[in-house]
N, C-alpha and C positions, 0 to 999 in steps of 0.2 A: 718426828724421827729421821725426818730429812735433813740432813746435816752440810748438806752443801759437796763443792769438790776439794777435798783437803789435799794435803802434799802427795799423798799414797797417789791418789787418781789420779792426779797432773803427771805422776812420773810414769803411770801405766801408758798413758797417751803421747809422751813424749816421743817424737818420729820425725822423721823429714817432710816439711810441709807439702811438698807434691805428692808422697804417698797418700796423706790424711785426704786432702783435695780429691784425689782420684777414687778412693775406698772409703764412703762414708758405712762405718759400721758401729764406731765405738760410741754407743749411747750409755747414758748412766743409768743405772739402777740402783736401789737400796735393798730389796729383799733379800737377794743373795748372801750379804754380810751385815746387815742390819747397820750399815753405813753406805755412804758412796762410794759405787765399785764402776767400774768401765764392764759391760755387760760382756764382753768376750774374752776378758781376762780372769771371768770367776772360775771357782774350781768345782763347779757345779753346773748343771745347764737351767740357764734361766731364758723365758719367750716373755716378749713385751708386745702387747696388742695396745694402739694407739686408737683414739676416739675416730680420727679419721679413716681408719683402716675399717672399724667396726661396723659405720654406720652403712655404708654403700655394701654390706655383705648380705644375701638371702637368707632367709632363716631363723634369722635372730628374735626369738621371744622376749629373752629377760639375759640377764647378766652372766647367767650359767652358760648360756650358749657361746660366750666368749671362750670358754676352754675348749669347744669343738673346732676352734682356730689353730690350736697349737697341737703338737704331738703328745702322747702320753695320757690323755682323757679320753673314756668312753662316758656318754650320758645316756642312763636310763630314765624312762618316763614311768609315771603312776597314774596320772590322772589324764593321758591321751592327747594332751593339746602341748606338751611340755612347760608346765606351770608348777610342777612338782618334780624337779629333777634331780637325779640321784648319780652322783659322778663317782666315777670307778678310775681310781688313778692308781698305776703301779699294781695292778691287783687286789688293791684294798677295796673293799666295798662294805657297807654296813647296812644295807637292807632298809635304809630308812628308818635305822633304830641308833644309827651310832655314825661318826663323820672321823674319816682317816685325812683330812686336811684341814690344816688352819686357815681360815679367810679373814682377813683384815681391810677394815675400811683407813685408809690413809694412816696403817700401822698399828690399828687397834682391833683386837679380836673382834668378832661378832657372832661367833659360833654360840649357842645357846650352851646353857649351865649343866641341865640335866642329862644332855643327850651327846651335844657337840655338834649337832645338825646346824643347819643355815637355811636362815630365810632369804632366798635369792632375789624375791620381791621388794626389799625395803629400801634398795638402791637402784635409783633411775638411771637410764640407759645417759641421757642428757648431761647427767652433772660428771660422766667418766671421763677423765683426761688419759689415764691409760690404765691397762692392768699388768701387774708384773708377777708371772707365774715361775716359781720354785719349784722343779720335779725331784721328788728324790726324798730320802730322809732327812730331816733337818731339824733334828731334836737338839745337836749340838749348841744352836743358837735359839731355836723357838719353843723346845720340851716337848711335853705331852701332846699327842696328837697331830704333830707333825712328822708322820711318818710315811704319807705318803707325798704331801709336799704342801707348799704356801701360796697361797694368794692373796696378792694384795691390790686393792682397788685404790686408785690416786685420782683424787679431785684435783679440780685447777687450784693452784697455789702462788699466783703470782699477781703483778699490779696491773694487769691488761684489763680493762671491762668487757664485757659479753652478755650475750644472750641467748639461749637455745631454746627453741620451745619445739614441739613437736605433738602430732594428734593423729592417730591412728585407729581405724574401727572396718569390722568385717564379718565376715562368717561365724556363726555361732555367737550372736551377738557381743562380739567382742572389741571394746572401746579400751584405748590407751591413749593419755594425757600425761605429757614430761614437761617440766621446767626446770632451767637453769639459769641463775642470774648472777653475775657480781659486779658491783659497784665500787668504785674508789670514794673514800669518804675521811678526809684530813689526811690524805697518803696513806691511807690504811684499806685494804681488800674488806667488802661484805660481801657474803655468798649467801644464796638461797637454793633450796631445790625442792622440787616437791613431783609428784607424780598419783594416777588415779588411773586404777585397772580393774576391767570388769569383763566378764565372759559369762556365758549361759551354758556354757560346756557343752562339748564333743557329745557326751551321754547325757541320759538323766541325771537329775540329782548331783550335777558337777558344777554349779554355779559359784565364781568367784567374786570378790568384790574387795579390792586393796586399796590403801591411800597411805602417803608418806609427806613429810612434810621437814625440812631441816634450815638451819640457820648455823653461819659461821663469822666469826671477826676477829682481826687482831688487834687485841687489846694493847701490845707493842709492838714494833717494827723499826728497826734502825740495822746500821751495819753490821753489828755485833749481836742483837738480842731479837730473838721473835718470839711471841706469847700469844696463842691461840685459844678461844675458846668456841665450840661448837655443839649445838644441840639438834636431837633427831628425834622424830616421833614417827610410831609405824601401826599402821591398824590394819586386820585382814580379818576376813570371816567366809568360810568357803565350806562346801560340800562334799562329801568324800562319795563316788560309786562304787567302789570297791572292785576287786577281782571277779571274773566270769570263767566259768569252766567252758571247755572247748564246744559240748552243746548247746549251751546258752549264747555262744559267739555265733553258733552256724545260725542260731535263731534270729538275734539282732545285736549288734556289735555296740549299739548305744545304750542299752538297756541297763539299769541298775540293777547290783544284786540285791535283793530282798533282805537280804541280812545287813546290808549296810546302808539303809534307808534312812535309818537314824544317825548316821555318823557326819557330823559337822564341829567345825573348829571357830573358835574366836580367840582371837590372839592381840593384846596391843604391847607395844615395847616403848620406852623412853629411854634415851642414851643420854649422857652428859659427859663431854671431854675436854681436858686442858691440855694442851702441847706447849712444849718451851723447848728453845734452842738458846745456846749462849756460846759465842766463839770468845774462848779464853785468849786467844793467841791464834794467828795465822795458821798454825798446824794444830789447834786442840780446839775440839767441839765438846762440850755438854749438853745432851738432849735429856729429857724426861716428861712424862705423861700421867695424868690423873685420870682415869674414867669410873663413869659408875654407869650402872644398868639396871632398869625394873623391868619387868616382863610380866604379865599377866594371861593365863590361858584357861579357856573353857571349851573342852574338847570330847564328844562321844566318838569311841573307838572299837571299833567290834574286830574280834580275833575267830576267824573261822577255824574251827575244831575238827571239823571234817565237811562232807559234801553235805550232809543235811543237818549239821547241828553248829552253832555259832553262840558266842558270849560277847554283849555289848555292855560297856562301862562308860560313867562319864567321868572325866577327870577335871579336878579345879585345882589350878598349880600357879602360885606364885613366885617367882624369884627374883634375888636382887645379889649384885655383883659389883665389888670394886677392885679395879685393876690399877697396878701402880707401876711405872718401869723408871730405871735411871741410867745413864750411860755416856761414858766418856770415850773419846776417840782421840787418840796422840800418838806421833812418833815417839819412838826410843832411842833409835840411832841415827837421827836424821843426819849428822854431820857424815857417816860411814857409808851407808845402804839404805834407799828408801824403805822404809816399813812404816808400820801401821799398827799399833795395839787397840783392840776394841774390850773394854771391861765393862760390864752391866748385870743389873739385877730384876727379877721382875716378881712382884707379889701379887696374890691374888685371893681376896674372901668373899665366898657366895652363898647363901642361904637359901633352902627352899620350903615352903610348906605345900603339902600335897594331900588331897583326898578323894576317895576313888567312890562313887555312887553306882550299885547294881541298877541297871537300864533292863535287858532282857536277856534270857539264855535259854537255848532250847533250838526248836525246828522252824520253819519259815511262816508257820501262822501264829507263833508266839508275835515275833517281830511285826507283821503284819497286822497285829490287835494289840500293838501296844497303846497304852493309854496315859503314858506320862508320869506313873509312878516312880519315886526315886527313893533309895534308903541307902544309908551309908555302909560301905564294904569295910574299908581301911582309911586310915589316916596316920599322918606323921610328919616329921619334919627331920631334913638331911642339910649337912654343910660340908663346904670344901675348902680347905685353907691350903695355899701351895706359895712356896717360896722357890727361889732359883736364883743361881750365880753361874754367870759365862764369862768365857774370854776367849778371844780370838787374835793371834798373831800372824799378821803377814808380812812377808819380804820377798824384795827382790836382788838376791845373791849375785845374779849375771845376767847382765842384757835386760831383757823383758821377763825372763822366766820368774813365775811366781810360786812362790810355796805358802801356804798356809795351814797353820795348825790352831785347833779349838776344842773348848770341851764345855761341858756345863754340867752343874749339879742340881737335879729336883728334888723338892721333898715335899710329898702331898699327902694332906693328913685328911680323910673322909670319914662322915661320924651322920649315924642316923638314929633319930628317934622316934621309933614307933611308939603309938598310942598303946599305952596299956602295956609296954615290953621293956626290957631293958636296951640300956644303949649300946650301940654296934659299932666300932671303929675298923679302920680299914688304911695303914700308913704304909705308903710307899716313898719307894726313893729310887734314883735312878742317875746313874754316870753316863754321860753321853761325849765320848770324844770324836774328833774327827780330823783328817790328814787330807790335804789335796795339793795339786800340782796343776800348773797351767803352761804351757809353753808353745809360743809363736812358731808355725813351721812357714809359714809364707808371708810374705809383706812386700808389695812390689807396687807398682803403680794401678795395678789391675786385679791384683788379689792380697786378701789378708785371711790368712787361716792359724787358729788356735786349736792345740789338743787339749783336755784336760782328763784328769783323773783323781779319785778320791776313795778313801775308805772311810765309814763311820759306824759308828752304833747307835739306833733310835729304840724309842721305846714308846708304847701306847697304854696308858693308865684305863682299866675298866671304867665306864661311866657312872656316873650317880645311881642312874635308872638300871644298868646292867647288875650295879652292886646290890641295890635297895629298893627297888620298884616293887611295892605292895599289891600291885593288881593279882585277885587272886583268879585262876583259872579253873573250872568246874571239873574234875575228874571222877570216872563211875567208878571208885576204889579209894579207901583209905587213904591219907583224910580226906578224899572227897574237895580237896581244892589243894593247887599249888600255885607257886609264885615262878615268873622265868627269871627273874634274877637270882643272883647266885654272889652271897657276900663274902665265898672262898676264891673269887677269882683273882689271878694275879696279872699285873700288866705284862702285855706281850713285847718281846725283845728282839731285837734284830741286827743283823751285821749284814751291810751293803759295801759292795763293790761297785764303783762305777767308771767307765772311760766314754770319750765321747769327743766331739768337734764341731767346731764353727767355720765356717768359711764362707764369705762373699766374694764375687767377683764383678767385676763392669764389663759388661758384655759391648755396650754402644755408651760411651760418655756422654753423661746428664742426661742418658736416655733410658737404657734398660742396664737393670742389675739383678743380679740372682743371690741367693742364699740357702745355705743348707746348713741343718744341724743333723747330729747324729750323736744317739747315747745307746751304750749296751749296758746293761745292769745286773747283779744279782744280788736280792736279799734274801739270807736265811732267816727265820722266825721260829722264836720259841714260844710255847704258850699263846699262840696266836689264838684273841676272841672269836666265837661264831656260835650262832643260834642252833642248836640240835633238835631237830624235830624228835628224833628217836626217845629224848628225855624229856624236851618240852623246856628247855633250861637254857641259859648260856654258860659255854663251859671253855677252858682252853684247851685248845689243839695241841697236842705234844709238839710238832714239829710241820712247819711248811716251806716252802723254797717259791721266790718269786723270782721271774726271770723276764727277761724282755728287751725288745729293741724300738727304738723310737726315733723315727724318720721325718724330718719336716723339710720342705724346699718352698722357696717363696720368689717370685719373680715380679720384680717391680718396672713397672715403666711410668717414665717422668713423675717419680715418686709417690705414684699411687700403685697399690696391690692389684695386679693383673692376673695371678694364678697363685695359687695355695694349695700344696698337697702336703697330708699329713698320713702317715702309716704307725701304727699303735700295735704291737704285739707282746700282748700278756700271757706269758705260761705259768700259771699257778698250780703247784702239786702240793698235794700232803705226801711228808716225806716217814711216816710213821703211823702205826696203827691199822684200823680194819680197812683203810680205804688207799693205804699207801699207793703211791705213783698215780692217783687219779687226779683229776684236775677239780680244784676248788669250783663248788657250786656259783652260778650266776655271774661269773667272770668273762664276759667276751674274750676268747682268744686274739681275735684279731679286729682292729677296728680301724675304717679308713674314712678320711673326710676329704672333699674337694672343692675347691672354691674357685671362680673365675668371675672375671669382670673385665668387660669390653664397651667401647664407644660403637653406638649404632649410627649415629648421626651428630651434628652439630646440638649441644647440649642434651643429648639422650644416651643412655647408658644402660645396659643389661648387667647383671648378675645374675650367678647361679651356684650351688650346692648339691653335693651329693655326698651321702652319708652311708655306710653299711656297716653291717657285725655278723661275724660269723663265728661260729665253733663255740656255742653257749649251752652248758648244761646247767638243769634246773635241779639236780639233786647230786649227792656226794660219789653214788654210786655209780655215776655215769651212764645213765639206763634212761634219762628222760630229757631229749633235746630240743633246744628251743629252735625253731625255724629261723634260718638267717635270714636276715632282711636287706633291703636298699630303700631309699626313698631321696628325692629330688625336690628342690624348691629353685623357683624363678623369681627376680625382681625386674622391675622397670623403673628407670628414674630420670626424670626430665629436672634439669636445674634451669631456673629462671633468673638466678642471680644470686637474689636474696634469700629465695624460697626453692625446695626441692620437693616437688612432688612423685609419691611412689604409689606402684601397684605390684602385689606379692601374692604368687600363688603356691602354698605350701603342701606338700605330697603332691605334686605335679601329675604322677602317675596313678593317683588314686590307690596306692599299695594299702593290702590289708596285712599287717602286722603286730606283732609285740616286742616289745623291746626286754621284756622280764617276766618272770612268774614264779610260781614254787607249786612242789608237789600235794597231795591230800595229806594234812597232817594226820590223818588216821590211818593211814597205810595203804589206801586203794590205788587203781592205777589213776585216778584222777587228777589233772593237771591245772589250777588256776593261773590264768594269764590278764595281761592288764592292756586292753588292747587300746593301740594308739590309733589317733584321728585319720580320718579320710581326708580329699583335697577340701582346701579352705583357702579361701581369698581375703583380702585385704588392701585398704587403700589408705594413703597416709599425705601429711604435709609437715617438712621441716623447715623452720626459719631459724636462721642465724644471723646476729649481727652484733 
């Protein structure tokens, strides 16, 4: 999908040479428009985190922590150490059951079929060149699930050989090894990436082990054509300690829940991708891709149905997916005005085989005395077929003012074949238009500033699990078993209005620069999906409103990030129903992250981060607040030339806090929380050549 610098991008960056030399801001991104665009000329907000910015930062456990370096995100954790991150973007949060962000690896979606969730462990940081983050509804280009935003992880794609190796270990039996290599053979790059990750866990019954490996190679590479093939495999096995009540936390934050002692997951993923690019003419580029993914999962999962009652079931799951894309980018009025037309199509086929087994149901003594007996509860198959076409037209009618108009039509057909029952279908369609404007308001020797605005429609179809998950939950009344899925769910749809700015200033030439981004948005949702404890089923909420402010400030000193500040305000409220005017549960109203890096002596530097979340309600009635929390991390780095040695302290002040939780489903005043880890240390070494 990386299609080079076409004429439209060149027209965007045309300016007096002295200005561009004084203010370096115009980096190229792909995610905003599915074709190469100057970041500050985008009609939506895009953040970019580069590898050399990411690696020196403190508190980076995995790829998801990159999101903490940009405004607009809050990260919640279920495992205590950050290995099971739950992103909240613009007030959209799936509670670990669904995802509202499309995550891509080199332009290919890696969200899983049945829930849309992302396994963040499968991409080693050593292989990451940059991460492009598009915030806000992007259904006009990316369709379903891109209602909160799009994250595109970009690995190295050039003819420069390199090697990156890193090893780190520390508290709680943590060990992480990563490698990324690129070599040139017959003038074509061949790349390898891999990682091994282990931890005994902060809590009892929290062990994790994961490993990945991947290869990529260019089959064809010349001035006009590139054809790349890549394969990737990932395996992980982990235990789940479960949530604790406040009483249990006061006894021991590290204990496991007796109801979750059987919970563990074993997952394997294989992915094969072919990507091609052909430059028809100097200003016309055709790109295409074909990707397949196979996944196998074996997971025991417990649902707490009350303080003293729970239900555990084993799920055997296999999924397969085939995704295809074709796109052309070309000018239309090349001799009249700088412009660009992007037209493309996406197709997706996915199938799922699913079997649930009864494991244990009842009080604590039932789980403590479990003997390993299994019996089939339910089984069935499901499928999703989707096709979409999209188009976007960009032009610059006056000076550097940019206008953008786009739309996408999606058709999704979901089917379910439950064992012993009739086939069920759920067809969905969506039309997602968007219009945007970008106007430069400052351009001088020391300042570059752009203001943007857009209006768009986005949608999120219910996942296969939300529609058809057959897991039966026991209830003490007829029919004595219910499912949390709901085959009558409708897609949630939203209308978004957003405005903001990019501004960069040179404070000291060739030494100190500052960057500011600001976004203000409102999205009105209809039929928003949520899990209702009152009915124990997914339902469409009538209406909700997502309002927010995202502020990001960065100070660069000699081309390195010296200071980073992000402020996120997410005000999400119900607009109808019994909870009209209340805040939607589990969404932090304010989230702040601060990162700093400074030299201490020759070859020695320190980095620190602070994170804070405030004003979280655990229930829709807004009667159960989660305690505000803040935590800090510290990192020391010694650069010996080729190798960098690191010492890091996580949760430096040993704060006791929880990032999320939920009320007792049975209706008592008990609250379940996921306690975060206390102080932890790790040491490591990174080698580059």
